[in-house]
N, C-alpha and C positions, 0 to 999 in steps of 0.2 A: 564547495564551503568547507568554509574553515570549524576544526575544533578545538573543541574550547572544554574546559574541567569546571564541574558545576563547585558553588561556592559550600553549597550544603554536605550533597554525598560521595565529590570527587570522583563521579563518575565523568567519561568521554559522551559527548553531543556533539553532532555535526549538522542539524535537523535546522531547516528556515524556522522555525518558531523560535531559535535562542537570540537572545538580544546581543549576540556579538556586534554586531553593526555600532555599537556607542549610543544607541538610541536608551538605552537606560544603564543603571549600572548593579540590577541584580543579574547578578551570572549563576543562575540554578537551571538545571536543565527543566525540561518540559514536566519530566515525573514528579518531578520535586514541586514546582509551579502547581502543579493539582491534583498534588496528595494521591498519587497513586501509583501502580504498578511495579516499584519496587519489590515489592515482596514477592509479587509475580515474577520477575526475574531473578530473584537469591533462588526459587523454584526451580526456576528454568537452569540456571545456573549450575545448582547441586544434581538437578536429573542429566543434565549433557556431558557432565565433569567426567564421564566412566566409559562413553565412547571415544572410541575411536573416529581419527578425522572420517576414512572412508563410510563408517555408518553415519555421522552425522553427517555426510555429504546426501547416502542415499535418504535418510527422514527429511532433510531439507528440500529434498527432488520433491519427495512424494508431498509435501507438505504445499510445496509451490506448486505442484501439479492439481492437487484439490480447490488450493483457494482460485487457479488462475480458472478451472472450471466454474466454482461457486459466483466468481464475481464475472463472467461471459454469461450465466442463466440469468444472475441479477439484471443485467443492460440487456439481456430480451424482456425479462418482466418489467423494464419500466419500473424501474423502481431505484432510488438512491439510496447511499448507504447504511442510515437512518430507520429505511424500511417508505418514504413517504413515495408519493408515483410521480414521476417526474412532470414538469411542465408541459401544457399540452402544444400541442402545434398548432401554428396562425394558422387559419382559414386559407386553403388557395385557390382563387379564382378557376374555372374547371376551364384547362385546357386540355386538344384535343390530344393525343398522343403522349400523354406525360399521366408517368402511373407512380402511385405515391407508394414507397415502398414502404418496410419496419425501418423502425430510426437505429444507427447505429449497428447497422446490419455488418459491416465491415469490422468494425473494433472489435467484435465480440468475438471473432472466431480467432483462432490460432496464430496465422499467418500475422498477427499485430500485434495480440494479448498473448507476449511472452513471457518466461519466468525463465531464472536465472536462479545457479544454486553452488553452494563452494560449502566447504568443511563450514566458514564460519555465519552464513547467512543465506537467509533466499529472500529472491524480489518478484513479483508480478507488476508489469509493465507495460505502454505502448512503444512498438516499434517503428521507424518506417514511416513512410509519408499513408497519411492517414484520408 
């Protein structure tokens, strides 16, 4: 995704929500459009500034591991990120030899729900064939 500079605050953004593709002329970052998070970003940048790259990497790795664990637990509890329940399964015809397993059992384990961290970021996402 391309990186663009916000016309309001000047920050760089590369999200899919960005209007970079010429759909409108409002070239503002997601935070400016929603009117939130800039204060949190400023606070976090000030808190992370004195840390060295190795310390930031350890911190981001711990955050990513915690996020990986909590998202796996959320998926196991069958809850959406907003706290609502997953949509119920469609009823199946009773067939011999087919057992119904827990939903999304494979994607919530560490083999598929991977984390990645560096001195500048932490990310949790899916990898491989699921």
